[in-house]
N, C-alpha and C positions, 0 to 999 in steps of 0.2 A: 129963896128958892123952894120950890116944892120937891125937888127930887136931889136927895143926898147921894153922892158918889163915892163910893168907898173901894177898896182894891179890886174886888170882883163882883161887887154887889151894887146895885141902884135901888134905894130906899124911896118908896113914893110916899109923900106926907100931904093929908089934906086935898087941896084942889091942885090938880097939875095942870097949867094952862097951856094954850097953843105957844107961847113962848118958849116952852119947855122942850118943844119937840126937836129944833135943829141940833142943841146939844145933848139931848138923849140919842139922835142918830149918831152923831160922832162919837160919842163915848161907846155906843155898842158896836161901831165899825172897828174900833181899836180893841174891843175885849170880846171877842167871837165866843170865849165861854162864858160870858157874864151871866149873872142871875139876877131876878129882879123879885124885889120885896113889896107887894101892893097891899100889905096889912092895913096901914093907916091911911090909905087912898080913900076919899069919898066921892069925888070926881076928877074923870081922866077925860080930857078934850079929845075928839077923835083924832087930831093929827098924832097924838101920842100913842094912841091905839094903832094906827097906821104903820107907825115906826114898829111898835111892837109885834105887828102881823108879819111886816117884811124880814126883821131881824131873828124873829124865832127864838129870844131867849128862854133860859128855864125860868118858871114862874117858882120861885121857892116859897113865897106866901101871897095868898089870894086876899083880897079885900074882906073885912068882916061885915062890911055891908052886903047883905044878902041878895039885893037887886043888882048892884054893882058886879058883885061876884059872876052871877048868872049871866049877864051881859058879856063880860069879860070872856068868862069862860067859852061861851058859845062862839067868840071870835077866835080865841087864841088856841083851844084845844083840839088837835087833829081828829077827825073822826074817822 
């Protein structure tokens, strides 16, 4: 799995596929104060982005990949 769920932190690694979206949604629904670490993520399927947009968790670490970071910040940071 590309998402490691810790106590109150979801750590995204490498390529996060569509198959991960349902588990992510369920976990975030149970953890309303959860944080997300996207530091090691290199690709995020749009289904997971939709889950993050709906749940609005705190992003603890943004991706190191500059293009992915810009894309995700534009979708997840309130303006």
